[in-house]
N, C-alpha and C positions, 0 to 999 in steps of 0.2 A: 361617578366622574372621578378619575384617578386623582389624589391628591398631588398638590405640586409644591415647589419649595416657598412659593408665596404663602401656601396655607400653613407650612411649618413656621415660617417667621412670624406670622400673625398670632399663630397658636401659643409659640414661645416667648412673644413679645420682644423680637430681636430684629436686626436688619437681615437684609438677604445676603450681605458680605460676611455676617456672622455665621449665618447657617452653612454658606459655602466653605468657610474656614473648619467648622466642625466637621461637615460631610467628608473633606478632604485631608483631615487630621493635622491641620497647619496649625502653628503657634498662635499666641496673642488672644486666646480665649480663656476667660476665668472658668475654674472648674464648676462653679454653680450654674453659669450660663451654659457650659457645654452639656451638663446633665438635663437642663431644660430642654434645650435642643433635641437631645436623643429622646427624652420622654415625649416630647411632641411627634417625633418620627415614628415611634412606636405606636401612640395613641391614634395616629392618623392611618396607620398601616401603609406607610410610603415605601415604595419600592423604586430604587434609582434605576433609570434606563442609561446602563453603562454605554451602549452602542450611540445613543443620542448625545450623550455627553462629549464622548469622544469626537463625534462628528462635529459638534459645535466648537471644540477647541482645535479641529483641524488635525487631530491625531494621525500619524502614519505609523504603520506596523512594518518594521523592517523584519523579513523572515529570510532565512538560508535552506536552500533544499540542496542535499548532497545525494548526487547521482552517479551510479557506476557507468563508466564510458566504455562500450565495447560495440561490437557489430551485432546488435540486438533490436528486432525491429520494433519490439514492444517498448523497450527501454528509450528507443528515439522518439516513440509515439508520447511516452510519459513525459520526456523533456520538453518536446512540444507545447504540451499542455501546460507545464510550468511556465514556459515563454509565453504563451498567450494569457495566462492568469497575470504575468508581471505587466504585459501590455494592458491590461484592465486596471492597473495599478491606481490610477488616478480615481476611478469610480470607487474601487473597493479599499481605497486608502491603504494599500500594501506596497512595498518595495522589496522585491525577491531578489536575492543574490544566488546564483547557481555554481555550486562546486562540483567539479568533476572529479571522480576518484577511478583508478583501475579496478574493474570488476573483480569480485571475489578476493580482494586484498584487506584483510582486517586491519592490518597496521597502518596502512594508507587511510582507511576508513577513521580509524580512532584518531588519528593525527588531524584530520580535516575537521572532526568534531571537536577536538581541543582549540583548533585554530579559529573556527567559527564562534566558539563560545567565548573567545578572547575579545570579539568585537560587540558582545552583549546584545544580540538580535532580540526581538520580541518572541522568537521560537524557531525552532530548527526541525526539519523534515528529512528522514533519510531513509534509503533502502538499506535494510539492516543485513548483517552477516552475523552468524551465531558464533560469537567468539568472545573470550574473556576481555581482549582489549577494548572491543567496541563497548561491551556491557560497563566496564568500568569508566570509559569516556562519557556515556549516558548519565552514570551516577554522578559524574562531576558536574555535568550540566545541569542536573537536578538540583544539586546542593548549591549551585550558584543562582538558583531561581528560574532557570531558563526552560519554558515548556518544550517536550520533544515528542514528535509523532513518528511512528514507523510507517512506511509506505511500502505497499505492495509486499514486502517479506518482514516479518516481525520479528521481535526480540523478546521472546516471552520470558517471564519472570523477572525482567528487568524493571527499571523504574521510570521507563517511558509512560507518557500521559494517555496515548490512544494509538491503535492501530487502524490505518485507512487501507483496507485491502479485502479481498473475498476470504470466505472461509475455506482454507486451503485443505484441510482433511475432508470437508465435503466435497470439494473438487476432485480430489483423488477418489473418493467413493463413487461418485457420478461418473468417472473415467471407467471405473472397473464396471459398473454396471452396464455401461454402453457397450464395451468391449465383449464381456461375457455373452451379452444378448447377441450382438452382432456375429460372434462366431458360432454360437448355437451347439449343434452337436459335434463338431470338429474336436479334434484332440492334437496336442501339440505343446510347443513352449511359446513363452510371450517375452518379448524383449521390453526393458525400461531404458529411456534415454533422458538423463538429467543434466541440467548445466553444471551445478554443483551441489552436493549435499551439505557443504558448509552454510547454505541459506536456508532459513526456516520455512519458507514457502515450498522449496523442493522436498525437504525433510517430510513435511506434513502431507504434502500430496503423496508421496510415496508410501507413507505411513497408511493413509487412508485406502489408498489403492491395494495395498497388500492385505489389509483387512478384508476388504469385500472379495477380493479374489479367493482368499482363504476360506473364507465361510461359505459362500455362494457359488464359487466356481472351482473347486478343489481339484477338478481334473486338468487343470493347466499348470504347468511348471514356469514359475516366474524366475527368470535368470537375474543375477545380480545386477544393479544399476550401471549403465555406462555413463559417466561424466565427460561431457563434450565440451564444458567451460563456454557455452553459449557461442562456440566458433563452428562455422559451417564447415570447413575443411576437416577438423577434428571429428564432428559428429558423423560426416559422410564415411570416414574411415572406419569409425567404431562400428556404426551399423552395417556397413559392407562386410567388415571381418565377422560380426555376429551372425549374419545370415549365412555366409560361408561355412561357419563352424556348425550352425545348428540347421540342418536342411529341414527340420521339422518345425521350425518358427513359423507361427501363422498369425502373430499379433505383435503390435509395438504401442507402447505408451510413452508419447513424448510429453515430459512433465515440465519442459523447461523451454528455453530457445533453442537456436541452431537448427530452425526447420528447414532452411535451404539445403544444409547439408544432409538431412533426413530424407528431403525429397528426392535429392539425387540418387541416393542409395535406392530408395523404394522404385524409382524410375528404373534403374539398373535390373532390379528383381523382377519388375514386370516385363522388362524385354526379354529376361530369360525364362518367362512363363510362370512367375510366382506372383501371387496376389498376396499382400499382407493386409490384414484389417488393423487400421491406424487410429488412434484417438490423440489429438495435440492440443495445444494450448495456443491462445491469442490470434486473432482474425487480422493476419497482416495481409498484404498483397499476395505474398508467396502461399500463405496457407489457404487463402481463397482460391487461388488457382488450383492448388493441390485439391480442395474439396470439389471443384468444379470438374477436374480430370478423373475423380475417383480415386486418386492416390491416399486421400484423407478419407475418412469415414465420418468423423465429427471433429469439431474444434470448441473448446471451451473457452471463453472470452471474459475479461474483465476490462471495466470500462476506465481508461487511465485518467481521462478528464474529469469523471466523478471522484476519483481517488484523489487527485490533486486538489479540487475544489473542496473535498470533505477535510483535508489535512489543513488547509487554509482556515476554514470555518472552527476547526477544533483549536488551532493555534490562537485564532483570535478570541475565541471563548476563554482559553486558560489564560491568555494575557490580561483579560478583562475581569477574570473570577467569575465567570457567567457559566450555568450548566449547559452541557452538551446534550442535543437532542439526539437520542441513540437512533431512532428509526429513521432520522434524515441521513445519518452516517452510515447505514447499511449498504454495504457494496455486494450487487447481486452477480450469480454466475450465469452469464447466457450461454446457451448451447446452439451451436449451428451446425447444420447438415447441409448438403447441397441444394436442398429444396426450400430452405427458409432463408437464404442469404439475403443481407439487406442491401 
């Protein structure tokens, strides 16, 4: 049976109130008494259940999630997952504020981080941008003792506490393996559509993709990435121009959003008699339809709800000073083709 505070009080010969004052570092306890209580805790092997203590006290965890606002189906799904988590606040003892910032705007994100930190929340989660102003803002939050979790896109080498998202280099490598195998013995060029290479997840996916294509499928020429800013109109224009400029283009890897524009360009290519093997990310209504019609060959997906729940668990653990269970927070990469759609 696990020792309790009653056991500590009996072992040290003090009251429960004294044990509580020692455990919570409150004044009003003589040094000799404090030492006796601490010795009793060590002797009995008492481990405090922080979660239970917070539940008993009715503690509420105020968290802030800073999310990019744009026309991106996955980010809309992520935002909805945060809204649903906030609706469970009474059960989870959380209160979540959502702050929207323009996508790919590092200065706006850094300002939002500073403003959120001024409210002294129990933790902050953000979709990171790889930029020095963001890195500096995260460092200021950590200096103030506020836990920080990056969500979907990491900020490697920063002082953040945890990253809640998939292994993006592995996602890029997986996309390359699929594309190379689907193309088989064909020869030609490969287009790459990114949202922005200012975000780490897109950088890492492209890096992993390029690595495998160079080592396992060197017969293909990889074109420089197009940056569609997760905007359907921009993506459609860029892909259409690339297809016109490269009549030997036989494959596309879409490593970000903007899939509606990509789909429109692929449909135009199909109408002109061209079939382009395409690997994309995130299973939205549009990418599902593209899989069903054969415009997409495979979609790599991440569970937005799992990522949000993981971020909340980690922020709670950091706020309480308790360990994070690494296996529980591992976000898997799902691979969907037309034949295994859920």
